[in-house]
N, C-alpha and C positions, 0 to 999 in steps of 0.2 A: 557569484552567478545565481540569478533567480531561476528556481526550478518550479515555477507555477504550472500547474496542470490545467489545460483547457479540456475539461471532461467531455464535452460534446464532440470533440474531435477524435476521441478514442473509439476503437472497434469493440465489437460485442464481448470478446473474451476479456479484454482489459476492463470494460465497464462492469462485467460480472464480478471481477475481483474487487473493484472499488466499492461496489454495493455490499458485497459479502463481508469485507473487512470492517465495514461500519455496522455489522450486526443484523443485516436484513437478508432475506432469501431473495436472490436475484430474479428478476422477471424473465420471461421467455423470449422477449424480443427487444431490439435496440431502442425502439421508441419508448417503451415503458421503463427500460433501464435508465434512459436519460432523465425521465421524470423522477425516478427514485433518487438518482445521484444529485440532481439539482436541489432537492429537498434536504438531503443528507449533509451536503457540504456547507450549508449555512451554519449548522451547529458543530460539525466535525470536519474542519479543513484537514488537508493532508498532514500538516505539521503537528496536529494534535494526536495523531494516531502513531504512537511510538513503538508499538509491539504488535506482532501478528499472532492471532489465535489459531491460525491454520497450521497443519502439520508441516514442519520444515521441508521435508522431501517433496511434498505436493506444491508448496510455495515456490521452491527453487525450480521445479519443473515448469511452473507457470511463468516464472521470470525467464527461463531459457527459451520458451516458445516466443515470448515477446522480443527477446534479443534476436532470435532468428528472423522475425519480421523486420526488425530494425536493420539488420545486416543486409537483407534483400533490398530495402529502401535505399540504403547507402550505395549499393551497387548500381541501382538504377540512376541515382543522382550523379554518380561518377561518369556514367555513359552520356547522360544529357541532363544538365541542371534544370530542376523544376522547383521554383520558389515555394509553391504550395506543398509539395511533397517534403521539401526540406523542413518547413515549419511543422508539418505533422510528425516528421521523424524526431525533431527536437522534443516535441510534446510527448511522444512515446518514450523517449529516453528519460524524461522527467518522471513519468509514471514508473518506469523500471527502477529509477534511482530511489524513489520513496518506498517501493516495495522491498528492495534489498535492505534498506536501512532497518526495516522492521523484523527481518528474519534473524533468528539466533540458532544456527545449526549446532547439533550436538554430536552426531555420529561422524566418524572419519570420512565416510563416503559423502555425506552432506556437506561437510566442511570443504572438501576438495572441490565439489561442484560449485559451492557458493563462491569460493575464491576465483574460480574460472569466470563466473558471472561478473564479479567485480572488475576483473581485468578486461573482459570484453566490453563492458559498459564504458570504462575509461577510454579504451581505444576508439569506440564509436563516437564518444563526445569529441575526441580529437579530430576524427574524420569530418564530423559535421561542422566543426569550427573551421577547418581548412577548406571546406567546400562552400562556405558562406560567401556571398558576393562581397566585393571590396567596398561597396557603399550600401547604404540602406540600414534597416533595422538590425541586421546581423553583423554589421561591420564592427571592427575592434582595432584600436590603435596598438594594442598589445596582443599578438597572436596567441599567447598562452593565458590570456585573461579569463577565459571561460572554461579552463580545463581542470579546475580544482575539484576533484572527486574525493578529497580526503575524508569527508564524512562517511563515504562508502568504504574506501580501502583501509581506513583505520579502525573499522569496527572489530571488536573482539569477537572471535568465533567460539570462545569457550565460556562466555558469560552465562549467568543464571537465566533461566527463562522468565524470571521476574514474576509478574502478576499471574501468569499461567500456572505457576507451580502451586498457587493457593486457590485455584478455582474450585478444587474439590470441596473446599470449606463453604463455598457459596452456592452449591447446587440447590435448585428449587424445582420441585415437580408439581406444585400447585395443590398438594394434599395437606400441607401444614399451614399455620397461621401466616397470612401475608404480612401482617404488621411486624411480626417477629423477624421475618425475612428482610423487610425493608430496614429495620433497625440494625440487623447484622451487616447489611450493605453499607449503611451510613457509618457504622463503627469502622468497618474495613477501609473505606475510602478516606476517612479522616486520619486513621493511623498510618496509612500508606501515602497520604497526600495525593490521591488520585482523583481526577475530575470525573464527573458523571458521564461525559462523552467517551472517556476511555473505557469505563466499565461497560457502556452500551456496546462497544465494539466486540465484547466477549459474550454477548447475549446468547449466541448459538451454543456456547459451552455451559453457560450458567443454567439455562432453562432446560428441563428434561420432562419427559412424560407429557401429561395434559398441558402443562405450562408452556411447552415448546410450541404449541399451536398458535399461541398469541404473542410470542416473543417479539415479533417485528413491530408490534404496535405498543408494546409496554415501554413506558419511560420511567426510569427509576428516579425517585426524589432523593438526591444526595446533597444534603445541606452543607 
């Protein structure tokens, strides 16, 4: 099942997440958020962002809010089918799917909430599939064809935070030699086989002090 996100169809809250997860400070309005995300997705598509730099509890809360919107949409569709709302709801589900894939909860409370989000999303995907019209772009010969959420439900909730655990080694406040910092970044990305786009997603945690004021425009050269 293709889970391509149509970013211009997302609402403000979801757009803010999509911009922030790519290392920029979200704009104040939907129009500017759309401009930001259009530029970002060229170099950082959803599939390339494999880990969230946000706090798991905050990230899960955001996913829960989006799931609540999705639930309301499905209730409306069940009462009276709306093709446009159905398409927007599928798009929202894809956004939530990618968000959950990137979260690695650690505390027991977060793990419980995270598993509940997984189950809700799987159920909502089934609802959307069953509500799709018999013909048209949403039709399917196999009613279970689009229900595979295994990448979400099979995620280990006890895995290492990965890159985020080493971010303390990459902190940069702008007061030391920038060449030395870039060299450290290059060595780190080569050793861990990490793309520059993934490192950019963690810019909000890497840059501190004076350097944080320009983090949204800095592009690291990771050969």
